[in-house]
C-alpha angles and dihedrals in degrees: 000000000000130000119192119199117195119199111192114193126201097229104024136046094257133222137265126212123196117197115198121194123199112267117257114232110247123208096206091191091100136031092225090061091052092048092049090052092051091048089051089052093049092049090051092049092050091048090052093048093047090050090049090050092051089049094049091049093051095248094121112086126190116061103251101035095117094045091048091050090051092049093046089054094043093242118158120206123206122186126200144149115297111271123216112270116255112269090250089063100041111109118207116220114219112226 
């Protein structure tokens, strides 16, 4: 599972962070196993986004709480320059 967070800044190019969680093993022998795996990934994504929201709003105390949570869940974070949005997401401004 990958979550990409784009931060666009008014006076700079911005940054992009990609969070990569370890893949869950899927036993494709039954549909219910695949659905359960997807549900687990969705729950993990919501948990991460909720934690980030708490951190941004100052509700997380203890300096390395976010880093510890990421390590505990095996999530790798890569930062880089903001990449152009895919053409399907680009909005043209009428002049």
